[in-house]
N, C-alpha and C positions, 0 to 999 in steps of 0.2 A: 208554258215554260215554268212559271212559278205560280202556285195556287195557295192562297191563304183563306182558310175556312173557319168562320165563327171564332176568331181568336180573341181570348180574354186574358188580360194580365192585371194582377192586383199587387198593391203594396200591403203586405201582411205585417203591419206594425201595430203593437198594442196601444200606442198613443194616438196615431192618426191613420188608420187603415183607409184606403180608398181604391177605386177602380181606375187603373191607368188606361187600359184598352178594354172596350166592351163590344163583343160580337163583331169584330172587324173581319170583313171578307173582301177580297179582290183577286183579279187574275192579271198576270203580266204575260203578254204574248212574246214570242220570239221576235227580236229586233225592234220591240216597242220601247218608247220612252214614256214611262208613267210618272206623272207628277203627283206629289202629295203635299198639300198646303194646309196651313192653319196657323193660328196664333201660337206664340210661345206657351208651352204647357198643354198643347193638344195631344201629345203622346207620339209625335212623329219619330223622334229619336229612339224611344223605347220600342216602337214598332220595328225600326230598322235593326236594332240590336237583338230583338226577339227572333227575327228571321235567321240570324246567325247564332242563336243561342248564347248570346253574350250577357244576358241578364243574370244577376245573382241575388240570393236572398238578402233582404226581405222582399225584393221584387220577384214574383213567381208567376209562371204561366198556369192559369187555372182551367182553361178550356180551349178547344179548337185544335186545328191541325195545319201543318205546313207540308206542301207537296212540291217536289222539284222533278219535272219530267214524269209526273204521275207516280213517283215513289215518295211515300211519306217519310219525313224525317222525324224519328221518334226519340232517340236518346243522343247523348253527347258523342258517341261513336259515329253516328250518322252525320251529325253536324260537323264534326272534325274532318270527315271525309270530303265535305264540299266547301268548307270555309277556306277562302283564299284560292283554292283550285277552281271551283265552279261558280262560287258567289263571293264577290269581294266588296269591300266597303271603303269609301273615303270619309274620314271622320271630320267633324267640325274643328276649326282652328288648326290649320295645317302646321303652323310654326310650333304650336304647343304639342302636336302629336308626334313630331320628329324628335329624336334624341339629340340634345344639343352638343354632346361630347363625341359624337361619331360623324364622319363625313356622310354626305347624302349617298355617295357611291357605296360605302360600306353598308348602309341601311338597305339599299336596293338589293345588293348581292346577298345579304343575309336572308331577305325574303325569298329570293330565287333558290338559294341552297337549302332553305328549310323545307321547301316543297319538292326539290329535285336533288336529293342527297347524292345521286350517282354522277352528277356532272362535276367537272373540275372548276376550281376557283377562277381560272383564266377565262373559261367559257362563260361563267356567271358574270364576270366583270364586263366581258364584251357584250353580253346580253343586256346588262344594265346601261351601258353606253347607248346601245341601240334604242332602249326604252326612252332615255332622255331625249334622244333625237325624235322619237315618235311623238312625244308630247310637246315638241317644238321648243325645247330649251336650246338656245344658241351655244355653240362650242361645248357640246356635251362631254367630250373627253376631259376637258379642263374642269367643268363643273362637278365631275365625280369627286374631286378633292376638296370641294367647298363644304363648309359647315352650314347648318340651317340659318344661323344668325348673319351669315354673309350673303344670303339671298333675300330677295323681296318676298312679300306675302304671296304674290302671284306665282313666283318661281317655286316657292315651297309647295303651293297647291299642285303645281305640275309634277313635282317630285312625288307627292302623295298619290297622284293619279298613276304615275309610273310604277310605284310599289303595288298599287291595286291591280295593275295590268300584268304584273311580272309572271303570273302563272296562266295567262290567257283565260280569264274567267268568262263564263257565258252571261252572267248577270253582274252588273255593277250598281251598288247602292251608293248614291252621292248625297251625303247629309249636309245640306246647306253649303255647297262647295264654293259659293261666291260671297259668303258673309265676310265682312270687314275688308273687302276688296273694292277699289274704286271702279266706276262704271265702265271704263275702257278695258280694264283687266277682267271684269265680269263678263263682258262680251267675248273676250278671247277664250275664257274657260268654257263658256257655253258653246262656242263654235268648235272647240276642241272635242267636247263630249259628243256633239252631233256628228263630227267627222268620224270618231271612233265607233259610234253607233252604226253609221252607214258602212264604213270599210270593214269592220269586224263582225257585223250583224250582232252587235252587243245589245243585250236588253238592259235597260237602265231604269232604276227607281230614283227619281230626282226629287229630293225633299227641300222645301223652301217655305218661307212665310210670305213670299212676294208673288202675287198672282200675275204681275207683269212679266216676270221671268217665265212663268209657265206658258204664257201665250206665245213665247218665242221658241220654246224647246219641246214641250210635251205633246204627245199624240193624244193622250187622255189624261184627265186629272181627277184625283179624289180629294175632296175637301173635308178636313177633319176638325172636330171641335170636342174638347174634353174627352178624348179617347174614343169617339164615335165617328164613323164616316157618314156625313150628312148628304153628300151629293157626289155623283160621278158624271163628268161631262167631257165632251170632245173638245179638241183644240179650237175648232171653228165656232162652237157654241160659246166658249169662254171669250174668244176674241171679239165676237159680235154681241156680247152681253146677253146671250140667250140662256141664262141660268134660271133655275126654278126656286132654289132654296133662299130664303131671306138672308141667311148668314153669308152665303157666297156673294150675293149682291152687296151686302154691307162691307165685306172685305174688298171687293172691287172698287167701291165708292171711296175707300180710304186712299186709293192711289191718286195722287195729283196729276192732272192732265197738263200737257204742254200748253202754255198760254193761260192757264187757270189763274184768275185774279182774286180768288177767295182770300179773305183775310186769315181764316183759320182752316186747318186741315180737318176733314171729316174723321170722326172716330166712332167706334161702337160703344154706346153707353154701358157702364158697368164693367166688371172684370170677369175673366174666365173662372169657372167654378170647378171644384173637385167633383168627380163623378162618383156616385155611391148609391146605396139602397134607396135614397129619396127620389132617384130618377128611374126606378124600375117601372113606374107607371106615370111618367111625365117626360115631356120633350126636354132634352138636356139644354137646349138653347132658349127655352121659353122665357126665362127671367130677363133676357136681354132683347127679346124679339118684339118689334113694333106691330107685328101681325098676329100676335097670340090671341087665342080665344079660351073660353072655359075648358074646352076639350083638350087643349094643349097641356094643361096642368093636372089633368086626371087620367090621361091615356097617352101611351107612348106610340108615336107614329111608326109604321113599318117602312122599311126601305123598299120602295116600289117605283118602277119606271125611272130609275136613276136618282131618286132623292127620297128623303124621309121628312115629310111635312104635311100637315093637314090643310095649310093655307098657302100653297105655293104661288109664286109670282106668275 
């Protein structure tokens, strides 16, 4: 469905240039939910925006290709033809992404009319009401006249999903759609995305920093660190702790278990680093890895058998 091949993105700044994405490759199958997880600063959001060509200078794509249904997307004309229509995105912070001075109904109908200029406003309005009902907002006709500040964070997230679905896309990119929502609303949003995935055969890229969420929604998951994919594993492997890369295990160990009586939460020592030329011949996670050897700091591991590590678990 969607193919990303050796994608690299850099920040071309004279003061502090660095690599945001380095040689990222993955495939999204039709009807699959692919999870992408990693710490803040791993490059997850830039990856999502690059797929839709929403990055702007000084952030530039320096290498790689993006294919949708085996057709390469090369220039802005290609991306404009699929953006919203075939590939849609839910951005972080739904309340901040909606315009506070327009009703949610006006914002949904605007998205519908932008991609379907030949339909009448009345039809677009009826379609918007139907979308609000589809994303399980109660009393959808009444909610059309509500402003974002009159709705809860969970309701605003549903509105964002309705806007993303307004043109029947084939691929939905959900960028941390449950951030800042309480756990009960998180579960509702996850169930909604899974329902849309099943009923519409919608392919989903689900971005999060929480591996616990991925065990509940993703068919496969890619684990990112400092702009590189370090491991790809199936849902069963993640759920049963059958990961091979030390970073994936470290992320999983940071999740507190029910009944866990530890005084302190587990953390990964150190902080995430900027990727650059110094990591051309070095594992990007070596400085924080408890399993590193001399080889890790003088040679870059290849991504092979689903992970890139010289000393896997």
